[in-house]
C-alpha positions as CSV (number, residue, x, y, z in Angstrom):
1,X,38.8,0.2,23.3
2,X,38.2,2.9,25.9
3,X,35.4,3.3,28.4
4,X,34.2,6.6,26.8
5,X,33.6,4.8,23.4
6,X,31.7,2.1,25.3
7,X,29.6,4.7,27.0
8,X,28.7,6.1,23.6
9,X,27.6,2.7,22.4
10,X,25.6,2.1,25.5
11,X,23.8,5.4,25.0
12,X,23.0,4.4,21.4
13,X,21.6,1.1,22.7
14,X,19.0,2.9,24.8
15,X,18.0,5.5,22.2
16,X,14.4,5.0,21.3
17,X,13.8,2.4,24.0
18,X,11.2,2.8,26.7
19,X,11.6,4.0,29.3
20,X,14.0,6.5,27.7
21,X,16.9,7.1,30.1
22,X,18.6,10.5,30.6
23,X,21.6,9.8,28.5
24,X,23.5,12.8,30.1
25,X,23.5,10.8,33.4
26,X,23.7,7.3,32.0
27,X,27.3,6.9,33.4
28,X,25.9,7.3,37.0
29,X,22.8,5.2,36.6
30,X,22.8,1.7,38.2
31,X,22.8,-1.1,35.6
32,X,19.6,-2.6,37.2
33,X,17.7,0.7,36.6
34,X,17.6,-0.1,32.9
35,X,18.5,-3.8,32.6
36,X,16.3,-5.4,35.2
37,X,16.9,-9.1,34.5
38,X,19.7,-11.3,33.2
39,X,18.1,-11.6,29.7
40,X,18.1,-7.8,29.4
41,X,21.8,-7.8,30.3
42,X,22.6,-10.6,27.8
43,X,20.8,-8.7,25.0
44,X,22.7,-5.6,25.9
45,X,26.1,-7.4,25.8
46,X,25.3,-9.0,22.5
47,X,24.5,-5.6,21.1
48,X,27.9,-4.3,22.2
49,X,29.7,-7.3,20.8
50,X,27.9,-6.8,17.4
51,X,28.5,-3.1,17.3
52,X,32.2,-3.5,18.2
53,X,32.5,-6.5,15.8
54,X,34.3,-8.4,18.5
55,X,36.0,-11.7,17.7
56,X,35.2,-13.0,21.2
57,X,32.3,-12.7,23.5
58,X,32.1,-10.4,26.5
59,X,32.2,-13.0,29.2
60,X,29.7,-11.8,31.9
61,X,30.8,-14.6,34.2
62,X,34.3,-13.2,34.4
63,X,32.8,-10.1,36.1
64,X,30.6,-12.0,38.4
65,X,27.2,-11.1,39.9
66,X,28.6,-7.8,41.1
67,X,28.0,-6.4,37.7
68,X,24.4,-5.8,38.6
69,X,25.6,-3.7,41.6
70,X,27.5,-1.3,39.3
71,X,26.6,1.8,37.4
72,X,27.0,2.0,33.6
73,X,30.3,3.9,33.9
74,X,31.8,1.2,36.1
75,X,30.5,-1.5,33.6
76,X,32.1,0.4,30.7
77,X,35.4,0.5,32.6
78,X,35.2,-3.3,33.3
79,X,34.4,-4.1,29.7
80,X,37.2,-1.9,28.4
81,X,39.7,-3.7,30.7
82,X,38.4,-7.0,29.6
83,X,38.8,-6.1,25.9
84,X,42.3,-4.8,26.5
85,X,43.5,-8.2,27.8
């Protein structure tokens, strides 16, 4: 699983949602600009797990609270590394 495929799924998640983000710049947008509380982030991760048909959960605790200080590109890279383990 590469970060680019994850970015594509992330964009799909936000399609049709309000506020509609600029998908062309999603990679650079801070996670907190669109996922403002922990429940939003959990919903987002569950979506990715279901779309990817993962056998295991994406463990947010492994990344720590710093996830909320990252942009979507950095988050995609972290998840890609996690899935490669």
